[in-house]
C-alpha positions, -999 to 999 in steps of 0.1 A, spaced: 0 0 0 15 33 -11 3 61 12 13 97 8 17 118 38 2 152 36 23 180 51 9 194 83 3 231 79 22 253 103 2 273 128 10 309 119 -1 339 139 -20 367 124 -7 389 152 14 417 136 38 416 166 49 380 157 57 388 120 37 358 109 61 334 124 49 299 133 44 290 170 72 265 169 99 274 144 121 251 124 157 257 117 147 268 82 122 293 97 149 308 120 174 309 91 149 328 69 138 352 97 175 361 104 187 360 68 214 335 76 224 303 60 212 270 74 247 260 85 253 293 103 219 289 120 227 254 132 260 267 146 242 294 166 216 270 178 242 243 188 263 268 207 233 280 227 234 315 212 198 311 200 174 293 224 162 260 212 144 227 222 154 193 210 128 167 204 146 136 195 169 147 166 147 176 157 156 211 167 127 236 173 127 271 185 96 285 203 85 317 187 82 335 221 118 326 230 131 336 195 113 370 197 127 376 232 162 367 220 159 391 190 147 419 212 174 414 238 201 413 211 190 442 190 209 474 196 
């Protein structure tokens, strides 16, 4: 039986203060939001510069923690 998995849509906020970012951000979401390469984003996440959660082998970044980090590191 050949079943195709449908992608699960990301929950994106309509709140203008979140910039349309998903509630739980992937590495690709963070990379795109910061305008960085995927490899540089992984380095920042691995070193603890950007807050993250690990679920198994998956790395996710809660939107609230990401936005707080951006606010704290914007001069």
